[in-house]
N, C-alpha and C positions, 0 to 999 in steps of 0.2 A: 730824620727820615731813614727808614730801613727797608731794603728790598731783599726778599728771600725767594729762593727757587733753585732748581738744578742749574749748574753752569753749563752743562752739556746734555743734549738729548740726541737720540738716534733719529734718523730720517723717518718721518711719519709717526713718531711717538708724540704723546701729548706733553706739552710744556706749560707749566703754570708758574706765574710770577705774582708775588704778593707784595704790596707796599703798605707800610705802617708809619703813621706819624702820631705822636702823643700830643693831641690837640683838643682844646675845648673852645668853641664847639668842634665837632668832627671836621676834619679837613675835606676839601673838595679836591679830588684827584684827577690828574691828567697824565698821559703817557706820550713819550716820543720814542721812535726807533731810528737810530742813527741821525738824530736831529730833526726828523720829520714827524709832525704831530700825527698821532693815531686817533681814531674815533672811539676812544675808551675813556670813560669818566668814572670808573670804579677803582677800588683798591686792588683788584685782582685782574690779571690777564690770563685767559685760557686759550692756548693755541692747540687746536685739534690738528693732528697729522702735520707736524712741523716740517717745513721745507727749508732748503738752503737759504732762501731769501728771508727767512725769519731769524737768521743769525745776525748778531750785531750788538750794539750798545743800546740798552733800554734805559730811558730816563723817566723816573717817577717824579712828578711835581705835586707837592701837597700845599694847598692854599687855605689859609685861615681867613674866612670872610669878615671876622670881627677885627682882628689885628691888622689885616691886609698883608701879612707876611707870607712869603712863599719859600719853601725849602725843596731842594732836589737831591736825588741820589741816582747814581747810574749802576747798571748791572750788565755784565757781558754774558750773552747766551751764544753757545755754539751748537749748530745742528750738523751732525756728522753722518 
């Protein structure tokens, strides 16, 4: 599982994080921010007008419904 994006954005800039897992069938994605589940089930997160509270550790979880395997990766985002 790979997470891409800018590691730092300025206050009120747009932050975009992308998650990719090489999986057949395609993975089912979920995200957490600082260990708390987010209401996002897509491979990408778009944060319009980033705030200080958007800073932290983002965890992307990729689940393969056929194999039942889950893989995760974390990404640190700083809003300055």
